[in-house]
N, C-alpha and C positions, 0 to 999 in steps of 0.2 A: 903222815898220810902219803899214800902212794899216789903219785900223779900218773895219770893215764898218758900213755905215749900216743903218738899220732896214729899209729896203726890200730890201737885199741879203740880210739875215738871213732875212727872210720868204721870199724866193725860194729860199734854200738849204733852209730848213725845209720849204717846200712841195715842192721837188724831192725831198728825202729822203722825205717822206711819200708822194709820187707813186711814187718808186722802190720803197719798201717795199710800197705798195699793188699795184704791178705784179707784184712777186715773189709776194705773197700771192694775187693773182688768177691768176697763172700756175699756182701750186701747186694752187689750188682748182679752177680751170676746165679746166686742161689735164692736169696731172700726175696728180691723183687719179683722174679717169675713165680715163686711160691705164693707170694701175696696176690699176684694177678690171678693165679689158678684158684686160690681161695675165694676171691671175688666172683670169678666165673662159676665156680661150683655152688656158691651161695645163691647166685641167680638161677642156676639150673634147679637147685633144690626148691626154691620158691615157685618156679614154673611147674615142677613136678607135683608139688603140694596142691597147687591150683588145679592141675589136671586130675589129681586124685579126688579133690572135693567135687569137681564137675562129674567125674565118673561115679562117685558115690551117690550124687543126686540123680544121675541117670539110672543107676541100679535101683534106687528107691522108687523112681517113677515106673520103671519096668515091673518091679515087684507089685506095685499098686495096680498096674494094668493087667497082670496075669489073671486075677479072678474075672475081670471084665472080658478078657479074651476068651476064657473058658466059656463064659455065659454066651458070648457072641458066637462062638463055634457051635455050641449046643443049639442056639436059636437058628443059625443058618442050616444046620443039619435037619432041624425040625421043619423049617420052611421048605427045604428040598423034598422032605417026605410028604408034606401037605400038598404041594403043587404037583398036579398030574404031569406025566411026561407028554411031550409033543407040543405043537404050537397052540397058544391059547385060543385061537380062532376055532380049533377043533373041539375043545372041551368046555370053554367058558359059557357059550350060549346054552349048551345042554345043562350046565350046572345052574344057571339062572332059571331056566324053564322048570327044572325039577324042584328048585327051592320054592319058587312062587306057586307051583302046583301043590306043594305040601300045605300051602296056606289058602287053598281053593281059588287060586287066581290062574287063569289059563290064557292062552294066546299071547304069550310074552314074546316080543321081538327084540333081539339083541344085535346091535351093530358095533363093529370094531371102530375105535377112534384113533387118535394119535398116540404114538409111543414116544416116551421121553426117557433117556438113560440118566440114571442118578448114581451118585457115589464118586469117590475120589479115584485118581489114577492108580494109587497104590493098593486100594482095597477091593473087595469083592464088589462088582457092579450089579446094580439092580435096574429094572426098568419099570416105569409107570405106564401101564397100558390103559388107555382111555376107552370107555364103553358107553354106549347109549342104550338104555333099556326102556322100551315103550310097552305100556300095558294099556290096550284100548278099552278094556272093560274091567273095572275092579270095584268091589264093594268097599265102603268106608272102613269098617272094622277089620276085615281080613287084610286090607291094604296097610292099615296102621300097624297091625301085628307083624306083618311081613317086613315092612320097612324098619320097624323098631328092632327086630332081631337080626337083620341082615349083617350089619357091621359086627355084632357080637358073635355071630356064627362063623363069619368069614373075617378073621383078623387082618388079612392083607388087603381088604377091600375098604374103600372109603366113598361114601356118597358125597359128591361135590356139588351137585345141583339137583333140585327137586321141583318139578313143575306139575301142578295138578289143575285140571279143568273139568267142567261138567261134560257129560256125554250128550251129544245132540240127539242120539237115538234112544237112549235109556236114561231118564233123569235121575234114577236112583244109583247109577254107577258113575264112576269118575274115569277120566282119561289121564294117565300118569306118564311122565317122562322123567327118567332118572339119569343123571350124569354120574358115572362111576369111574373111580381111579383104582386100578388093581396093581399092587406092587408085587413084582415077581423077580426071583433071582435070575440073572442073565445066563 
């Protein structure tokens, strides 16, 4: 067997040290940063997947709201068609007088009450206009028919108070006071 001389042993030791140094350098300079990047990327993927799930949920909610939004838009357009132009004080008292006159009730006095704005800041705002309608002389049956049909004929109107008393002048007639809330697009 050949013995290795000193020079050859130094070359083998140096080659081994160089090989071990290369492996250590590979691990330190390439593998650890790569491992750290894999960990970061895995975290980013998890965050992106969570964002995708949230976005999918939002898309489903939006898709579910689309038919309702269409209905709401149609309703708002219908309301704007039904409500006459101008200030309510100009047309509402006439509307009440003509409605009650169709039911053989005359001398209707309509007074404007408080206005309350309703709706959220992001949506279309509406206002509730309060009214007081006084009927000094009304027969029982025509009054009942008129009051029963009022909210059905006027879907934006709600009777919020109803006061009836006998007439001091004509016992067969009643004196009526109605508190009405009328919702209008603003």
